[in-house]
C-alpha positions in Angstrom: 49.2 104.4 87.3 52.7 103.2 86.5 55.3 106.0 86.7 59.0 105.7 86.2 61.3 106.5 89.1 62.5 110.1 89.2 65.3 111.3 91.5 63.7 114.8 91.5 60.2 113.4 92.4 61.8 111.3 95.1 63.5 114.4 96.6 60.1 116.3 96.4 58.3 113.4 98.1 61.0 113.2 100.8 60.6 116.9 101.5 56.8 116.9 101.9 55.9 113.4 103.2 56.2 114.2 106.9 55.2 117.9 106.8 52.2 119.2 108.7 52.3 122.8 107.5 50.6 122.4 104.1 53.3 124.0 102.0 53.0 125.5 98.6 55.0 124.4 95.5 57.2 127.4 96.0 58.0 126.4 99.6 58.9 122.9 98.5 60.9 124.3 95.6 63.0 126.5 97.9 63.9 123.5 100.1 64.5 120.9 97.3 66.7 123.2 95.2 69.3 123.3 98.0 70.1 119.6 97.1 68.9 119.8 93.5 70.1 123.2 92.3 69.0 122.6 88.7 65.4 121.8 89.5 62.8 124.3 88.3 59.7 125.5 90.0 57.7 124.0 87.1 59.2 120.6 87.7 58.4 120.7 91.4 54.8 121.8 90.6 54.3 119.1 88.0 55.6 116.4 90.3 53.4 117.6 93.2 50.4 117.4 90.9 51.5 113.9 89.7 51.9 112.8 93.4 48.4 114.2 94.0 47.0 112.3 91.0 48.7 109.2 92.2 46.9 109.6 95.6 50.0 110.4 97.7 49.0 114.0 98.3 45.9 116.1 98.4 45.6 119.8 97.7 44.0 122.4 100.1 42.4 125.6 98.9 42.1 128.1 101.7 41.1 131.0 99.6 44.6 132.7 99.6 45.1 132.2 95.9 47.7 129.5 96.5 47.6 125.7 96.2 48.7 124.0 99.4 49.8 120.4 99.4 49.0 117.9 102.1 50.6 114.5 102.5 47.7 113.4 104.9 45.3 111.8 102.4 43.0 110.4 105.1 39.7 112.1 105.8 40.2 115.2 107.9 39.3 118.9 108.1 41.4 122.0 108.2 41.7 125.1 110.4 43.1 128.3 109.0 44.4 130.9 111.4 43.2 134.4 110.3 46.2 135.9 112.2 49.2 133.9 111.1 47.8 132.0 108.1 48.8 128.6 109.4 46.8 125.6 108.2 46.2 123.0 110.8 44.8 119.5 110.4 41.7 118.7 112.5 41.2 114.9 112.8 37.9 115.1 114.8 34.5 114.9 113.0 35.9 113.8 109.7 34.2 115.3 106.6 33.5 111.8 105.3 30.9 111.3 108.1 29.3 114.6 107.2 29.3 113.7 103.5 27.4 110.5 104.2 24.8 112.3 106.3 24.3 115.0 103.6 24.1 112.4 100.8 20.9 111.1 102.4 19.3 114.6 102.1 20.8 115.5 98.7 19.1 114.3 95.4 22.4 113.8 93.6 25.8 112.1 94.2 28.3 113.8 96.5 31.8 112.4 95.8 33.7 114.2 98.5 33.5 116.8 101.3 36.0 119.4 102.5 35.5 121.2 105.7 37.5 124.4 106.4 37.3 126.2 109.8 38.6 129.7 110.3 39.6 131.4 113.5 42.7 132.3 115.6 45.2 129.5 116.6 46.4 128.9 120.1 49.8 130.4 119.4 48.4 133.6 118.1 45.9 133.9 121.0 48.9 133.5 123.4 50.9 136.2 121.5 47.8 138.5 121.7 47.6 137.8 125.5 44.1 136.3 125.2 45.3 133.0 126.7 48.1 133.1 129.3 51.1 130.9 128.5 50.7 129.4 131.9 47.4 128.0 130.8 49.2 125.4 128.6 51.5 124.3 131.5 48.6 123.0 133.5 
């Protein structure tokens, strides 16, 4: 897909390309508008969708009613903390391996697989006193 260069799209890409927190369009908008005050939320959203359609981003739906954007387009799973809401990448046991296994048992074509794990992240467990902070220093 040939797309013309856009200063706004470049600013959006530079904002998200190294992020690990799976931001929403609104989060990206709040950051980008500091340098591009005339940019609109609609422009940010349209460019994020375009970047997704170009294969530079993926979207993550964790059931919170928001679309989260992920610059990690490689095969991986996600963990959502039920306490703080953080979305964390899980690189182990990639969903692609599971998709291939399931394809053998399924009488149709499976194009992709998304795995979403839910629980409480290490930071929240520490704040709740479930895991002592000294545990991590070992």
